[in-house]
N, C-alpha and C positions, 0 to 999 in steps of 0.2 A: 206298581206300573210293570207291564211286560214290554221287553225291549222290542218285540215284533209289532208293537202298536204304539210306540213312543215317538216316531219321527226322528230318531237319533241317527245321522249320517256323519260318521266321522272321516277323517282325512289323514292319510299316511304322511302327506307333505303339506305345509302351510303354503299359500299363495306367496309369489316373490315379493308382493307390496308390504308383506307383514315383517315389521322391523324388529320388534321386541318380543320377549317370552309370552308375555299375557295376550298380545294380538294374535301370535302364532296358535297359541293353545285353545284361545277361545273360539277360532275359526276351526281349528282341527278337530276340537271336541264337539263341535255342532251346537256351541252356545249361541252365536250369533251368525248372521249372514249379512253380506255387504249388499246394500240396495243402490248406493251412490256413493261418491266420495263424502266421507264423513258422516255417512247416514247408514245405521245398522238395524237389521231386524233382530229382536230377541227371540230365538226360538225357545219352545217349551222348557228344556231344561235350563237354559239360561235365565229364562223369565222366573223359574223357581228360585234361583239365587237372589235375582233382584228383588223379588218380593220379600224374601227373608231379611234382607238388608233393610228394605223399607219398614217391616215390622218392628226390628231392633231400633230404627230411628224414631219411628211413631211412639213406642213405648217409652223411650227416654225423654222424648219431648213432651209426652202427656204428664210424665211423672214430674218433670220441671215446671209443670202448670201453664204450658202453651197450648192454646186452642186451635185445632186445625180447620181450615177451610180451603175453598179452591177457587183460584182466581183464574180468569180468562187468559189464554196464551195471545189473543188478539187484543192489542192496546191501541186505544185512540191517540192520535198525534198531539192533540191539544194538552193532555196531562203532561207529556214529555216537554212540550215547550214551555210549560211553567217553570220546570227546574233548568231548562236550558240544555237538557241532554239530547234532545232530538238530533241536533247537529253534531254534538260533541262525542255521541257514539261511533260516529263515522260508518264505514261500510260494514262493520261487524254486525249492525243492526239489520235484519231483513225487513224491509219496508214494501208495503202492498197498498194498492188503491182498489176500493171497491166500486160497484157500478154507479154509485152517486159521486164519484171522484173525491171521497173523503179518504185521508191518508191513515193508515195503521200500521203498527210494527209487531212482529212475532216476537213475544217477550223473552228478552235475554236476561231480564231481572224484572223485579216488581215492585221496587221502592214507590214509584208514582202511584201505582194502582192501589196499593195498601194504604198509603198515605190520604189518598182521596177517599177511601172508606172510613178511615178514623176521623177525618175532619168533618164527616157527615153523621157519625155515630157517637162520638164522644164529645160531650158539653161540659162536664164537671169532673173536677178533682176525684169525686167518688167513684168514677168509672176507671181510674187509673190506679195501679199499673195494668197494662194488658200486653200479652205477648200472642201474635197470631203466626201460624206457620202453614205452610202447604208441600205436597210432593207433586211436583209438576213437570211437564217436559219444557224445556228451554231452547232456544235457537240462537246461535251465533255463527255468522257467516265467516268462520275462520278462512284465512288466506290460504293456509296450507294444513289441512286436517291431516293428523298422522297419528300413529300409535294406536290405532282402533279407536276404543270407547274414551281414551284418556284425552284425546283432543279432537272431538267430534263436533259436527254442525248442529246435531239434534241430540240432547243428552237429558237424563233424569236428574234433577235437583231437588233437594230440600231447602227452602228458603224460609227464614223466620225472621220477625220484625217485632222488636220491643218499643213500647210507648210508655213513657214516665213523666211525672211531675217536674223531676229536677235531674241533676247529675248523679247524685247520691243513689237515686233509683236506678238509673242506667248502669251505674258500677255495680249494684247488686244483681241485676239481671245478666249483665256481660259475665259475671263470675259464675252465675248459674248456668248459662249457656256454655261456658268454659268447661264446667265440671261434666255437663251432660255429653259434651263431645268426646270428652275422655272416656266416659263409660261406653259410648257408642263404639269408638275405635278399639277399646279393649276387648268388647264382646267379639268384634270382628276379627280378633287375633291379630291385629296389625302392630307392626313395630312403627312408631311415629315419633316426630320430634315437633314440639311447639316453638314457633319462632316468631319474633316481631316483624312486622311486615308494612310495605307501603300501602296506602289505602287506594290510590289511583283514582279512577272515575268514580268510584263509589262515594268518595269523600270521608270526612270525619278525620281526627287526629291520632286515633289509637286503633290498631288492627293487629291481630295475629292470625298466622296460618298454621294449620295442622299438616305436617308433611311426613308421607309415608317414606322411609329410608329405602332407596332402590337405586342401584348403580344405573340403571335405563331411565331414570327420572330426568325431566327436561328442566326441572328448577334446580338452583343452586343454593344451598344454604351454608351458613358459617357457624361454627361451635367454638366456644372458648374453653379449653380445658382447665383454665385458672380459676375464673369466676362463675362459669356456667351460662354466660351470655349466649344467645343464640338468635339469629335473624336470617331473613333473605339477604343475598347478596346485594339487592338495590338498597335495602334499608341500612345494611352495614356500611356501604360504600367503601369495600376494601378488605384486606385480609388481616388488619389490626384491630383488636377489640376496642370499641369506644369507652369501654368502662374501665379496663385496667391496662390497655395497650400491649397486652399480650397478643402473639401470634394466634391465629384462630385456625382451626381444622376445617377443610372443605368438603362438604358431601352433597351428593344428589338425592333428590327427592321428588316425590308426586305429590302435588297439592290435593289434599283430601276435603278440606274445609277452611273457610275464612271467616272470622267474625270481626265486626267493625262498630266502634263507638261513633256513631253518625252525628250526635249532637242535634243541632237544629238545621241541618243543611237542606233537609226536604221539607220538614214542618214549616219552616220560615218562608220558604218561597212560595209554598202551596196554602200558607195561612192555616195551619192546623194548631188550633189554640183550644184553650180550655179555661174555665173559671176556677181559680183556686180558692181554698177555704176563707181567705180574706177578701174575697169578692172581685179580685183583680183578674184581667185576662193575661194569660201567660202562654207561651209557645211549647208545644209538647217536644221533649227530648227523646230522641230514636237511637236504636241500635239495630243492626242486621247481621244476619247470621246463616252462612250457606254451607251445604254439604252436597259434594258430586256423589249421588247416589251410584249411578252407573260406572262411574270412576273408580268407586271402592272395589268392585269386582276385580277389574285390572290390577290395581294395587295389591290385593289378597294373593292373586295368582303370580305376580312378580316376586313376592315374599314367600310363595309357597308352592314351590314346583321342582322337579328334578328332570333328569334326561328323558324319563318315561312319559311325563305328563303332570297334570294338576295334582296337588295334595290339598283337598279341601279342609279347613277347620270345621269342626262338627257343627257348630251353630248355624252355618250359612251353606253346608253342602246341600246339593239338590236333593240327595236320598241319603239316609243314614247307613243302609245295608245293600250290598248286590249279593243276589244268590246267582252262582255260576255253575250251572250243570255242564259238565264237559261232553257227554253224549246225551243228547235230547232223545235219541231213539232206544235207549236203556230204560226199560220200565221202572225198575228199582230206583235208578238215579232220578227219574222224573216224578215219581211217587214222593220221594224224600223232599225234592226241591218245591213240589206244589204244596206239600203239607208246611213246609217251613214258611213259604210265602204266605200262605192263609194264616199261620200263626203269627207272623209280624205284623200282618194287616190288623188282626184281632187285638194286638198290643198297641196299636196306633203308631207303629215304627214305620218310618218312611222307607220303602223297599222297592228296588227294582230287580227283575229277574231276567237274566239273559237267555232267552229261550229260543235263541237263534240256531239253526242248524249249520253251524259253522265250526272250522277247525279250532281246537283248543288254543293255538297260538294266537289267532286272531282275537279270540274273547279275551285273553289274558292282556294282550297289547291294548285293546280297547278299555279293559278296566283300568289299567294304569293310566291311561290317557285322560279318562273322565274324573278319576281321582276319588271315587266314593270311600269314606273312611274305612268301612269294614267290608272285607269280601269273604263269602263263604263259598269254597270250592267243594263240588260233589262229584267224585270220580267214581266209575263203575266198581273199580276193585275196593275201594273204602266203603262204598254204599252197602256191599255185602255184610260188613261188620257194623253197620249203623255208624260211621265214623265220617266226619267232615272236616275240612281244614278252614281254619280261620286264619285270614291275612289282615293285618293292620297297615293300611297305606302310608301313614305318617312314620311309623317306625321300621317297617319291612318285615316285622315280627310274623312268624307263621307258628300256628298251633293246631295239633291234631286232637279233636274233642269228640266225645260221643253225644249224639243228637239230643239226648235228654238234657245234657248239661250246656247245650249251645247258647240258650238266652242269657244264662248267666255269665258265660264267658264273653258274649257280645257287648255285655253292658259294665263289664269291669275295665 
């Protein structure tokens, strides 16, 4: 990608409304643009990051045996009435009426819809277990949207739902999802803590949250240094460990994912049943598993930034390499830059070239801000000797190399 064709508009200062590092940097780097309170547009470079996270999630979900589908965001009132959640959701659920005066909700979650699918499709124990997932836009009318995409009114989420014959099957699926989540967050280079949590409106008696550790996090978690117990503050109900009575450490976190053992909360009220191998009708046992896709971007930035800008982990960076010719009017400089650009493209390396006719200081400032892992600087003086400088954004290391040795050094 050429910078002049990429629609990247950076800001020197973040808008005053931005409170935390990720919100400020996402706006300054041009990853997102605000449309209304709690509603953001993902610009082309921000969308590249979002899609990479989606792909990681998809790969791990598929590996776990889950099946992807796509459910509507527009959900009829009657399904939510079956579970009693139409009124319990309160004002967080955005409700609308169509021209026939039928009530619908913009999906904040999809338990009712997916349970309706299963009760129509699954009749026998031979069709179980099954786990379905989607990556979909969700809507929650937050009373106070804040922190950019961390607490937004419209957001991207992966939600999965498991259906089993019994509790043993649920426990196996729960563990499988737990492990898949660990792989996802590891691949996104996140530092996280798994904590026991309250199930709230989702229901069920067991749930765990995956928390990205961050001083800017709005959630409080407690960790016991003696026995290893960890929980949300709501679950622990204090600063003394319920298991060993030791004083616990208090930390802040950003919720990345939440997994629940729902049991029969939804399947019972919606009569999702199956015939077991003994010919008896039984109620399907459920679990649900959510990940905030768009929220992961903010959490990654909260953990990977400095005073200059974002420091992207390699797997989710919008581009792997940035080529930075300092003087676009120098023929030798641009010849080298264009040749390198073509070479990286031929090697299937994601590359962006800053081909703007701007001062070097502006180019360096923007390069640090958007945080591409590897930067290749080409100066007129060094170009005469076929030398370029490689800069690693994470370590700050600079290295002068011959052009012929460039690819080898970039990959090391």
